[in-house]
N, CA, C and O atoms as CSV, one atom per row, in Angstrom:
chain,resi,resn,atom,element,x,y,z
A,1,MET,N,N,-6.522,12.167,-4.761
A,1,MET,CA,C,-5.208,12.359,-5.541
A,1,MET,C,C,-5.468,12.755,-7.181
A,1,MET,O,O,-5.020,13.660,-7.885
A,2,ARG,N,N,-6.431,11.610,-7.446
A,2,ARG,CA,C,-6.906,11.363,-8.962
A,2,ARG,C,C,-7.726,12.489,-9.490
A,2,ARG,O,O,-7.812,12.730,-10.694
A,3,SER,N,N,-8.353,13.202,-8.518
A,3,SER,CA,C,-9.465,14.130,-8.937
A,3,SER,C,C,-8.706,15.310,-9.609
A,3,SER,O,O,-9.304,15.960,-10.467
A,4,ARG,N,N,-7.410,15.633,-9.273
A,4,ARG,CA,C,-6.530,16.818,-9.584
A,4,ARG,C,C,-5.835,16.365,-10.587
A,4,ARG,O,O,-5.324,17.207,-11.325
A,5,ALA,N,N,-5.619,14.832,-10.898
A,5,ALA,CA,C,-4.747,14.537,-11.898
A,5,ALA,C,C,-5.235,14.347,-13.306
A,5,ALA,O,O,-6.396,14.005,-13.531
A,6,THR,N,N,-4.120,14.624,-14.507
A,6,THR,CA,C,-4.897,14.557,-15.706
A,6,THR,C,C,-4.933,13.071,-16.288
A,6,THR,O,O,-4.222,12.241,-15.723
A,7,ARG,N,N,-5.659,12.703,-17.306
A,7,ARG,CA,C,-5.651,11.216,-17.809
A,7,ARG,C,C,-4.637,10.468,-17.637
A,7,ARG,O,O,-4.622,9.398,-17.028
A,8,ASP,N,N,-3.135,11.374,-18.534
A,8,ASP,CA,C,-2.292,10.622,-18.749
A,8,ASP,C,C,-1.555,10.500,-17.027
A,8,ASP,O,O,-0.667,9.672,-16.824
A,9,GLU,N,N,-1.935,11.195,-16.176
A,9,GLU,CA,C,-1.227,10.944,-14.905
A,9,GLU,C,C,-1.889,9.933,-14.094
A,9,GLU,O,O,-1.358,9.590,-13.037
A,10,TRP,N,N,-3.156,9.339,-14.527
A,10,TRP,CA,C,-4.102,8.539,-13.679
A,10,TRP,C,C,-2.850,7.183,-13.454
A,10,TRP,O,O,-2.543,6.665,-12.380
A,11,GLU,N,N,-2.303,6.856,-14.813
A,11,GLU,CA,C,-1.606,5.672,-14.686
A,11,GLU,C,C,-0.455,5.782,-13.744
A,11,GLU,O,O,-0.115,4.873,-12.988
A,12,LEU,N,N,-0.023,6.651,-13.808
A,12,LEU,CA,C,1.095,6.937,-12.474
A,12,LEU,C,C,0.828,6.868,-11.289
A,12,LEU,O,O,1.572,6.422,-10.415
A,13,ILE,N,N,-0.378,7.352,-11.133
A,13,ILE,CA,C,-0.750,7.528,-9.669
A,13,ILE,C,C,-1.503,5.800,-9.321
A,13,ILE,O,O,-1.389,5.219,-8.241
A,14,GLY,N,N,-2.073,5.385,-10.257
A,14,GLY,CA,C,-2.652,3.901,-9.802
A,14,GLY,C,C,-3.541,4.177,-8.882
A,14,GLY,O,O,-4.485,4.931,-9.115
A,15,ASP,N,N,-3.351,3.608,-7.740
A,15,ASP,CA,C,-4.192,3.447,-6.513
A,15,ASP,C,C,-3.642,3.869,-5.237
A,15,ASP,O,O,-3.847,3.439,-4.102
A,16,ALA,N,N,-2.709,5.047,-5.779
A,16,ALA,CA,C,-1.998,5.169,-4.237
A,16,ALA,C,C,-2.803,6.198,-3.254
A,16,ALA,O,O,-3.679,6.970,-3.643
A,17,THR,N,N,-2.389,6.077,-2.040
A,17,THR,CA,C,-3.095,7.123,-0.841
A,17,THR,C,C,-2.218,7.951,-0.383
A,17,THR,O,O,-1.049,7.829,-0.748
A,18,PHE,N,N,-2.541,8.824,0.386
A,18,PHE,CA,C,-1.823,9.677,1.118
A,18,PHE,C,C,-1.184,9.223,2.099
A,18,PHE,O,O,-0.303,9.881,2.651
A,19,HIS,N,N,-1.636,7.657,2.583
A,19,HIS,CA,C,-0.757,6.735,3.603
A,19,HIS,C,C,0.280,6.260,2.736
A,19,HIS,O,O,1.460,6.226,3.087
A,20,ASP,N,N,-0.099,5.920,1.701
A,20,ASP,CA,C,1.029,5.318,1.098
A,20,ASP,C,C,2.461,6.381,0.815
A,20,ASP,O,O,3.655,6.086,0.867
A,21,LEU,N,N,1.850,7.593,0.529
A,21,LEU,CA,C,2.928,8.697,0.419
A,21,LEU,C,C,3.840,8.693,2.121
A,21,LEU,O,O,5.033,8.567,2.394
A,22,ARG,N,N,2.791,8.864,2.852
A,22,ARG,CA,C,3.547,8.756,4.101
A,22,ARG,C,C,4.665,7.648,4.455
A,22,ARG,O,O,5.741,7.909,4.991
A,23,HIS,N,N,4.288,6.545,4.118
A,23,HIS,CA,C,5.239,5.454,4.350
A,23,HIS,C,C,6.172,5.532,3.460
A,23,HIS,O,O,7.203,5.036,3.912
A,24,ASN,N,N,6.325,6.011,2.163
A,24,ASN,CA,C,7.325,6.092,1.174
A,24,ASN,C,C,8.076,7.357,2.028
A,24,ASN,O,O,9.175,7.130,2.534
A,25,PHE,N,N,7.609,8.352,2.135
A,25,PHE,CA,C,8.535,9.436,3.028
A,25,PHE,C,C,9.022,8.844,4.162
A,25,PHE,O,O,10.180,9.162,4.435
A,26,ALA,N,N,8.478,8.075,4.904
A,26,ALA,CA,C,9.362,7.819,6.234
A,26,ALA,C,C,10.395,6.580,5.575
A,26,ALA,O,O,11.427,6.345,6.202
A,27,HIS,N,N,10.160,5.935,4.537
A,27,HIS,CA,C,11.452,5.065,3.972
A,27,HIS,C,C,12.597,5.795,3.620
A,27,HIS,O,O,13.744,5.607,4.025
A,28,TRP,N,N,12.101,6.831,2.660
A,28,TRP,CA,C,13.051,7.358,2.071
A,28,TRP,C,C,14.042,8.441,3.244
A,28,TRP,O,O,15.262,8.542,3.380
A,29,ALA,N,N,13.117,9.000,3.816
A,29,ALA,CA,C,13.933,9.890,5.078
A,29,ALA,C,C,14.843,8.756,5.817
A,29,ALA,O,O,15.944,9.280,5.982
A,30,ARG,N,N,14.856,7.538,6.290
A,30,ARG,CA,C,15.621,6.825,7.003
A,30,ARG,C,C,16.642,6.876,5.841
A,30,ARG,O,O,17.656,7.564,5.955
A,31,GLU,N,N,16.415,6.235,4.848
A,31,GLU,CA,C,17.516,6.129,3.701
A,31,GLU,C,C,18.499,7.308,3.825
A,31,GLU,O,O,19.706,7.068,3.856
A,32,ALA,N,N,18.123,8.341,3.885
A,32,ALA,CA,C,18.378,9.881,3.821
A,32,ALA,C,C,19.341,10.002,4.907
A,32,ALA,O,O,20.346,10.691,4.729
A,33,GLY,N,N,19.113,9.322,6.170
A,33,GLY,CA,C,19.875,9.249,7.356
A,33,GLY,C,C,19.207,9.765,8.588
A,33,GLY,O,O,19.751,9.848,9.689
A,34,TRP,N,N,18.006,10.097,8.313
A,34,TRP,CA,C,16.949,10.611,9.481
A,34,TRP,C,C,17.276,9.864,10.521
A,34,TRP,O,O,17.994,8.894,10.275
A,35,ARG,N,N,16.914,10.065,11.732
A,35,ARG,CA,C,16.722,9.070,12.845
A,35,ARG,C,C,15.177,8.911,13.146
A,35,ARG,O,O,14.310,9.752,12.907
A,36,LEU,N,N,15.038,7.897,13.612
A,36,LEU,CA,C,13.700,7.416,13.897
A,36,LEU,C,C,13.148,8.784,14.548
A,36,LEU,O,O,12.287,9.406,13.926
A,37,GLU,N,N,13.554,9.200,15.613
A,37,GLU,CA,C,12.880,10.377,16.565
A,37,GLU,C,C,12.775,11.425,15.470
A,37,GLU,O,O,11.826,12.194,15.620
A,38,GLU,N,N,13.530,11.625,14.414
A,38,GLU,CA,C,13.317,12.890,13.392
A,38,GLU,C,C,12.041,12.720,12.543
A,38,GLU,O,O,11.215,13.586,12.254
A,39,GLY,N,N,12.064,11.309,12.178
A,39,GLY,CA,C,10.624,11.030,11.177
A,39,GLY,C,C,9.318,11.064,12.259
A,39,GLY,O,O,8.222,11.523,11.937
A,40,ALA,N,N,9.562,10.609,13.335
A,40,ALA,CA,C,8.512,10.597,14.313
A,40,ALA,C,C,7.992,12.055,14.397
A,40,ALA,O,O,6.843,12.273,14.012
A,41,TYR,N,N,8.725,13.027,14.853
A,41,TYR,CA,C,8.319,14.447,15.186
A,41,TYR,C,C,7.710,14.937,13.768
A,41,TYR,O,O,6.641,15.547,13.774
A,42,TYR,N,N,8.407,14.666,12.515
A,42,TYR,CA,C,7.824,15.257,11.315
A,42,TYR,C,C,6.414,14.673,10.689
A,42,TYR,O,O,5.653,15.311,9.961
A,43,LEU,N,N,6.229,13.214,11.172
A,43,LEU,CA,C,5.251,12.708,10.788
A,43,LEU,C,C,3.891,12.887,11.954
A,43,LEU,O,O,2.745,12.523,11.689
A,44,GLY,N,N,4.204,13.365,12.944
A,44,GLY,CA,C,3.379,13.567,14.153
A,44,GLY,C,C,3.146,12.450,15.112
A,44,GLY,O,O,2.159,12.313,15.836
A,45,HIS,N,N,4.259,11.616,15.015
A,45,HIS,CA,C,4.216,10.318,15.797
A,45,HIS,C,C,4.849,10.864,17.009
A,45,HIS,O,O,6.073,10.806,17.119
A,46,VAL,N,N,3.919,11.531,18.176
A,46,VAL,CA,C,4.535,11.781,19.499
A,46,VAL,C,C,3.658,11.261,20.738
A,46,VAL,O,O,2.483,10.969,20.515
A,47,THR,N,N,3.968,11.183,21.515
A,47,THR,CA,C,3.204,10.839,22.689
A,47,THR,C,C,2.489,12.101,23.272
A,47,THR,O,O,2.655,13.225,22.799
A,48,ARG,N,N,1.724,11.841,24.280
A,48,ARG,CA,C,1.120,13.080,24.956
A,48,ARG,C,C,1.979,13.966,25.864
A,48,ARG,O,O,1.593,15.052,26.295
A,49,LYS,N,N,3.136,13.437,26.112
A,49,LYS,CA,C,4.037,13.944,26.588
A,49,LYS,C,C,4.831,15.034,25.738
A,49,LYS,O,O,5.391,16.076,26.080
A,50,GLY,N,N,4.677,14.428,24.542
A,50,GLY,CA,C,5.586,15.561,23.507
A,50,GLY,C,C,6.840,14.948,22.717
A,50,GLY,O,O,7.504,15.475,21.825
A,51,THR,N,N,7.000,13.394,23.436
A,51,THR,CA,C,8.395,12.896,22.930
A,51,THR,C,C,7.732,12.120,21.521
A,51,THR,O,O,6.555,11.906,21.232
A,52,PRO,N,N,8.940,11.816,20.817
A,52,PRO,CA,C,8.807,11.099,19.650
A,52,PRO,C,C,8.331,9.686,20.089
A,52,PRO,O,O,8.762,9.179,21.125
A,53,ASP,N,N,7.320,8.980,19.181
A,53,ASP,CA,C,6.864,7.732,19.660
A,53,ASP,C,C,7.342,7.058,18.276
A,53,ASP,O,O,6.682,7.100,17.238
A,54,ILE,N,N,8.407,6.523,18.405
A,54,ILE,CA,C,9.398,5.730,17.451
A,54,ILE,C,C,8.681,4.417,17.029
A,54,ILE,O,O,8.859,4.010,15.881
A,55,SER,N,N,7.904,3.751,17.861
A,55,SER,CA,C,7.301,2.608,17.716
A,55,SER,C,C,6.565,2.489,16.429
A,55,SER,O,O,6.658,1.636,15.546
A,56,THR,N,N,5.684,3.721,16.544
A,56,THR,CA,C,4.614,3.959,15.510
A,56,THR,C,C,5.731,4.082,14.286
A,56,THR,O,O,5.756,3.129,13.507
A,57,THR,N,N,6.641,5.155,14.055
A,57,THR,CA,C,7.320,5.300,13.281
A,57,THR,C,C,8.185,4.275,12.412
A,57,THR,O,O,8.369,4.189,11.198
A,58,ALA,N,N,8.685,3.462,13.599
A,58,ALA,CA,C,9.139,1.847,12.705
A,58,ALA,C,C,8.643,1.270,12.152
A,58,ALA,O,O,9.322,0.567,11.403
A,59,ARG,N,N,7.154,1.117,12.085
A,59,ARG,CA,C,6.256,0.015,11.504
A,59,ARG,C,C,6.357,0.905,10.145
A,59,ARG,O,O,6.339,0.258,9.098
A,60,TYR,N,N,6.469,2.456,10.041
A,60,TYR,CA,C,6.256,2.843,8.523
A,60,TYR,C,C,7.838,2.666,7.772
A,60,TYR,O,O,7.943,2.902,6.568
A,61,THR,N,N,8.716,2.349,8.368
A,61,THR,CA,C,10.012,2.117,7.603
A,61,THR,C,C,10.436,0.871,7.693
A,61,THR,O,O,9.934,0.097,8.509
A,62,GLN,N,N,11.460,0.499,6.828
A,62,GLN,CA,C,12.015,-0.977,6.575
A,62,GLN,C,C,13.491,-0.574,6.397
A,62,GLN,O,O,13.906,0.403,5.773
A,63,VAL,N,N,14.376,-1.716,7.210
A,63,VAL,CA,C,15.609,-1.392,6.722
A,63,VAL,C,C,16.137,-2.505,5.887
A,63,VAL,O,O,15.982,-3.683,6.211
A,64,SER,N,N,16.789,-2.112,4.765
A,64,SER,CA,C,17.414,-3.286,3.830
A,64,SER,C,C,18.683,-3.756,4.123
A,64,SER,O,O,19.558,-3.077,4.660
A,65,ARG,N,N,18.830,-5.305,3.659
A,65,ARG,CA,C,20.182,-6.154,4.139
A,65,ARG,C,C,21.258,-4.980,3.589
A,65,ARG,O,O,22.169,-4.693,4.365
A,66,GLU,N,N,21.203,-4.279,2.280
A,66,GLU,CA,C,22.413,-3.405,2.147
A,66,GLU,C,C,22.547,-2.219,2.587
A,66,GLU,O,O,23.462,-1.482,2.218
A,67,ASP,N,N,21.460,-1.814,3.612
A,67,ASP,CA,C,21.760,-0.631,4.343
A,67,ASP,C,C,22.656,-1.251,5.513
A,67,ASP,O,O,23.659,-0.618,5.845
A,68,VAL,N,N,22.373,-2.369,6.111
A,68,VAL,CA,C,23.007,-3.004,7.143
A,68,VAL,C,C,24.392,-3.242,6.826
A,68,VAL,O,O,25.314,-2.823,7.526
A,69,LYS,N,N,24.524,-3.840,5.889
A,69,LYS,CA,C,25.891,-4.051,5.223
A,69,LYS,C,C,26.920,-2.516,5.051
A,69,LYS,O,O,28.128,-2.364,5.231
A,70,GLU,N,N,26.174,-1.832,4.760
A,70,GLU,CA,C,27.180,-0.478,4.569
A,70,GLU,C,C,27.214,0.203,6.079
A,70,GLU,O,O,28.190,0.922,6.293
A,71,LYS,N,N,26.420,0.078,6.960
A,71,LYS,CA,C,26.883,0.145,7.973
A,71,LYS,C,C,27.751,-0.313,8.765
A,71,LYS,O,O,28.397,0.400,9.532
A,72,LEU,N,N,27.890,-1.800,8.655
A,72,LEU,CA,C,28.812,-2.577,9.338
A,72,LEU,C,C,30.294,-2.206,8.599
A,72,LEU,O,O,31.358,-2.345,9.204
A,73,LYS,N,N,30.215,-1.748,7.296
A,73,LYS,CA,C,31.625,-1.620,6.855
A,73,LYS,C,C,31.922,0.126,7.580
A,73,LYS,O,O,33.057,0.587,7.456
A,74,ASP,N,N,31.119,0.749,8.111
A,74,ASP,CA,C,31.754,1.955,8.865
A,74,ASP,C,C,32.101,1.642,9.923
A,74,ASP,O,O,32.957,2.393,10.391
A,75,LEU,N,N,31.704,0.553,10.746
A,75,LEU,CA,C,32.030,0.397,11.847
A,75,LEU,C,C,33.373,-0.307,11.771
A,75,LEU,O,O,33.995,-0.123,12.817
A,76,ARG,N,N,33.914,-0.916,11.051
A,76,ARG,CA,C,35.227,-1.595,10.707
A,76,ARG,C,C,35.955,-0.544,10.247
A,76,ARG,O,O,37.128,-0.911,10.321
A,77,GLY,N,N,35.903,0.646,9.781
A,77,GLY,CA,C,37.000,1.685,9.370
A,77,GLY,C,C,37.409,1.504,8.270
A,77,GLY,O,O,38.277,2.243,7.806
């Protein structure tokens, strides 16, 4: 990534990798309401049978305490 960046952009990029971007995308997709299955398909986490491998995708995402609190509010109505 750094090879295409200007010198001014180097500091912003730091030592980010494409793998870091995949993790960030997965986390942001979950925050946006994507189901793990949807993220799995998009990221290519599928089994040989073609079904989503959510165990792999789950490692890419983390649920925040605030996310859980908001979901609990929705349950209470």
